N, C-alpha and C positions, 0 to 999 in steps of 0.2 A: 288585363283579363286573367293572367295566371295568378295574380294575388287573389282575385275574387274566387277563382276555382279552388284555392287553398284555404278560404275561411275569412277573407278580409272584405269589408264593406263599411262605407260610412253611414251614419255617425259612428265614431270610434268608441270602443269601450274603455272603462277606467284602467284595466290591467295593461292594455297595449299602449295607451297614453302615458302611463307611469313608466313603462319600459323605455319608451322613447326619451322621456325626460331624464331618467336615471343615467342612461348611457349617452345622453346628448346626441341623439340620432334623429334623423328625418326618414320618412317612410322610403324615400328613393335610395337610402343608403343600404337597404336590405335586399336580399335575393329571394326568389320564390321558395326556396327550401327553408329559410328562416321564417318566412311567413307560415309555412306549413308546421313547422315545429312549435311556433307560438299557438296557433290554433288547435293543434292536438293537445297541448299542455292545458289550455283553458278548458277544452271540452271534457277531458278526463275528470277534472275536478267538479265542474258544474253539472256533469251528467251522471258520472259513475260514483262519485264520492259525495255529491250534493252540498259542496261548499264552494266559496269563491276561490279562484286561482290565488296561490300563495307566492308572493314575490320573493321571499327569502329561500323558499324551495327551488324556485327558478334559478337563483344565483348559485344554489348548491348543484344543480343539474348542468347548468350551461355557463359557458364564459364567451365573451366577445372577442373576436379576432378581426384585425384590420385585413383588408383584401385590396390588392395582393400582398400588402405588408403594412405594418404600423408606420413606417416611415414615408410610404408613398401611397396614401390611400386615394381612392377615386371619389368624386362627388357622388356619382351614381354607382350603386352596388359596392360602396366603400367598406362594408363591414358585413360579418356573418357570425351567427351563433354556432358554437361547437359544443357538442354533448360531452361531458365529462365521463370518466369511467365510473359509472354508478350502476351496480349490478341489479338494484331493485327497480329501476326504470323499465318501462315497457319497451319491447323490441320493435323497431320499425326501420324500413330501408326507404330512403329518398332517392329521387332520380339523380342519376350521376351528371346529367346534363339537362339544362333547360334553355338550350341554345335558341335564339331568336325570340325569346319571350318579351324582350323590351320593345319589340316591333308591334306589339298589340296594345299599347297604352291608350287610354282614352280618358276624357275630362269628365269629372264628377263635380256636383256641388258640394260644399264643405259645411254641412248644417251642424249646430250645436248638439252635443259637445264636440267641438271641432279640433282638428289638427292645427298646429301653430302654422304660420305662413312659412313657405318654403324660402330658405336663405341661401341654398346651394353651398353651405359651409361643408368642409370635409370633416369626417369623423375624427375626434380627438381621442388619443390613446390614454386611458386613465389607469395606471398600474393598480391602484387601490381597488378598482372595480373588477379587477380579474381574480383577486384573491378569494379564498373560501371565507365562510362566515366565522364569527366567534364561537367558542364552545357553548356559551350561553344561548345564543340563537339557535344553535344546531340541535338542542334538545327538542324543540317543536318540529324541527325538520325531520329528525330521526323518526319521530312518530308517523309523520306523513309518508316517510319512505317505507315504514311498515305496511301502511295501507297500500301503497303502490305495489309492493311485494306480493300481497294478498291478491290483488287484481292479476298480476302476472302469473300466480299459481293457477288461477282460473282461466288461464290461456288467453287472456285479453292482450291484444297487440295493438300497435299504432294504426295500422291499416284499418282494423275494425272501428276504432275510434273516428277516423276520418269518414269511413262509410257512414257511421252513425250520423254525423252532422250533415253530410251530403244528402242522405235519404230524407232527413227531417226538414230540408231546405232552409237550414238556418246558417248563420255565419258566426262562428264563435267569437271573432275579434269585434264584431259590431256591438254597440250599445243596445241591449235588449230590454224589452218591457218585462219579460219573465226570464229567470235563470232556466237553464236547460232542465234542471231537476223538477221544474214546475210546468214542463212543457205539455200543452194540450193543443191540438191542431186547430181547434175551433176558436181559441182566444189568443193565440200567439200573434200579436199585432206587428212584430218585427220579423216574421217569417218572410224570407225572400220572395216566395211565390207559393201559390196554393195548388200546384199540379204535382203529380207524382214523377219521379225521375225513372225513366225507362232504360234498362240495361241493354246494351247492344250485344 
């Protein structure tokens, strides 16, 4: 339930699927905060910049850390994404604790494009995947960081991005019929539901 609240639902989108493949992860290796980080990242690009989420930029912003350590990873919640010190990226604060979140798991069908079968393997530490990108690759990344800096200047923060996809009843990690920048409430076939979210 916590994953769904933070932007995850099946069928899975290409960016998230590629993320799991690159880092050799399964969904159960991640914690709710990592799901929130991925969803916010995807929604920034698809909604505020009007482009697909950029994988090399993700690598410039985040690195994967074994949890509790690279030597003794757990099968469940065995890894987490940590934000590098990148001043251009939007500011946001995640919950310090999601204690008890794994007591609210439930079963879903796995429609195409689907996730790989769960193997219960532990995350494997790849030193080459922790490092930054080459100078050549960073040229495009630097341009995208400038776009992020512009959004930050306009006072956009991560909480606003998360509120945006929650109010639109869409899940950024889900495979979507329309990208967020083409969102229209009457034609979005992958909208989670068609009712308004009421604030308490």
